BAGU-771293 format. One record per residue (C-alpha): residue number from 1; residue in one letter; x, y, z. Coordinates in pm, 1 decimal. Example, Ala and Ser with C-alpha at 12.3 -4.5 7.8 and 13.67 -1.06 7.14 Angstrom:
2
{1, a, {1230.0, -450.0, 780.0}}
{2, s, {1367.0, -106.0, 714.0}}
% end
This chain:
109
{1, m, {910.9, -2041.4, -1144.8}}
{2, k, {647.9, -1849.3, -1339.0}}
{3, y, {317.4, -1781.1, -1166.1}}
{4, t, {-19.9, -1814.7, -1336.8}}
{5, d, {-263.6, -1523.4, -1354.4}}
{6, e, {-465.1, -1689.4, -1078.7}}
{7, q, {-159.8, -1721.9, -853.3}}
{8, i, {-68.6, -1358.3, -922.2}}
{9, a, {-423.7, -1256.3, -826.2}}
{10, d, {-386.3, -1451.3, -499.8}}
{11, i, {-53.0, -1283.3, -430.0}}
{12, g, {-218.8, -947.3, -499.2}}
{13, e, {-500.1, -1019.7, -254.1}}
{14, n, {-248.4, -1119.6, 11.9}}
{15, i, {-46.0, -803.0, -52.5}}
{16, i, {-360.5, -594.0, -2.3}}
{17, k, {-428.7, -777.6, 324.4}}
{18, a, {-70.7, -700.3, 432.5}}
{19, l, {-105.4, -334.2, 332.1}}
{20, k, {-421.7, -310.3, 541.5}}
{21, t, {-210.5, -386.1, 850.5}}
{22, v, {-0.8, -70.9, 800.9}}
{23, f, {-141.8, 241.9, 961.7}}
{24, d, {-56.5, 608.4, 932.9}}
{25, p, {17.4, 696.6, 1296.8}}
{26, e, {-167.3, 1028.4, 1271.6}}
{27, i, {-484.9, 883.6, 1120.6}}
{28, p, {-648.3, 567.2, 1261.2}}
{29, v, {-701.5, 416.6, 913.4}}
{30, d, {-477.9, 178.8, 718.0}}
{31, i, {-271.7, 312.3, 428.9}}
{32, y, {-466.4, 112.0, 170.1}}
{33, e, {-802.6, 261.0, 268.7}}
{34, l, {-639.8, 604.1, 294.4}}
{35, g, {-545.8, 577.3, -73.0}}
{36, l, {-172.8, 609.0, -11.2}}
{37, v, {-100.4, 304.3, -228.4}}
{38, y, {-123.0, 412.3, -591.8}}
{39, d, {-21.2, 89.7, -763.0}}
{40, v, {90.0, -266.9, -696.9}}
{41, q, {244.9, -456.3, -986.6}}
{42, i, {331.9, -824.0, -964.6}}
{43, s, {546.4, -996.2, -1224.6}}
{44, e, {501.2, -1361.3, -1315.7}}
{45, d, {828.7, -1422.2, -1130.5}}
{46, g, {691.7, -1285.9, -802.0}}
{47, d, {869.7, -951.5, -817.8}}
{48, v, {648.1, -678.6, -673.1}}
{49, k, {655.5, -305.6, -732.2}}
{50, v, {459.1, -83.6, -495.0}}
{51, v, {402.1, 281.5, -582.5}}
{52, m, {284.4, 480.4, -283.6}}
{53, t, {279.4, 824.6, -130.9}}
{54, l, {255.6, 979.1, 213.2}}
{55, t, {-7.6, 1221.3, 339.6}}
{56, t, {257.3, 1496.3, 326.3}}
{57, p, {620.3, 1500.6, 205.0}}
{58, n, {736.9, 1592.9, 557.1}}
{59, c, {528.0, 1321.1, 719.9}}
{60, p, {685.4, 1220.1, 1054.5}}
{61, v, {703.0, 857.5, 938.5}}
{62, a, {856.7, 935.0, 598.4}}
{63, e, {1145.9, 701.9, 681.1}}
{64, s, {974.8, 422.8, 872.8}}
{65, l, {640.8, 384.8, 691.0}}
{66, p, {783.5, 289.1, 347.2}}
{67, q, {1021.3, 46.2, 520.2}}
{68, e, {729.2, -111.3, 708.5}}
{69, v, {535.0, -145.2, 381.8}}
{70, k, {833.8, -307.0, 210.6}}
{71, e, {882.2, -554.9, 497.0}}
{72, k, {513.8, -651.9, 515.8}}
{73, v, {486.5, -701.8, 137.8}}
{74, a, {813.5, -899.3, 133.1}}
{75, a, {668.4, -1130.7, 399.7}}
{76, v, {375.1, -1227.7, 174.0}}
{77, e, {403.1, -1583.5, 46.9}}
{78, n, {545.7, -1615.1, -307.3}}
{79, v, {677.7, -1257.4, -315.8}}
{80, k, {1035.8, -1280.0, -437.9}}
{81, s, {1140.8, -915.3, -417.2}}
{82, v, {985.8, -576.5, -342.8}}
{83, d, {1066.0, -250.6, -515.0}}
{84, l, {900.9, 39.8, -336.7}}
{85, e, {867.0, 370.9, -515.8}}
{86, l, {770.6, 672.2, -309.3}}
{87, t, {608.1, 947.6, -512.9}}
{88, f, {434.3, 1276.2, -446.1}}
{89, e, {279.2, 1300.6, -791.5}}
{90, p, {-12.8, 1326.6, -773.7}}
{91, s, {-6.4, 1458.2, -419.4}}
{92, w, {-238.9, 1283.2, -180.1}}
{93, n, {-571.0, 1439.2, -85.1}}
{94, k, {-879.8, 1334.2, 109.3}}
{95, d, {-1065.2, 1240.5, -212.1}}
{96, m, {-829.3, 943.5, -253.5}}
{97, m, {-961.8, 778.0, 63.1}}
{98, s, {-1208.2, 491.6, 34.5}}
{99, e, {-1565.8, 553.6, 146.0}}
{100, e, {-1492.6, 326.7, 442.5}}
{101, a, {-1201.4, 549.3, 549.9}}
{102, k, {-1406.0, 867.3, 502.0}}
{103, f, {-1688.8, 719.7, 707.9}}
{104, e, {-1450.7, 609.8, 980.7}}
{105, l, {-1305.2, 959.9, 1003.4}}
{106, g, {-1647.2, 1126.0, 991.0}}
{107, i, {-1586.7, 1288.7, 652.9}}
{108, l, {-1869.7, 1106.4, 475.5}}
{109, f, {-2220.0, 1205.4, 574.3}}
% end
């Protein structure tokens, strides 16, 4: 089944909601607001590609966090498959955080 642009937009919104339930254990902010998710692509068939990073390459959750992201995205309705790409280019920095995340961590004044 091919999804319409509107259905793909709905899937995208639901993926973002799912991503906002995944937290970096060292920082009390979700990975989406932290800016760790670089890209989410959804095909008209419901195949999803997530490109994300970690705060550091030797992050203590380097194994479990991507797996948690993959599982939460796969659980979104109408997602057929999830391809997760972990990248460190560009490397993450505090400027990638949303204003909400910066405010929550006391970085934004």
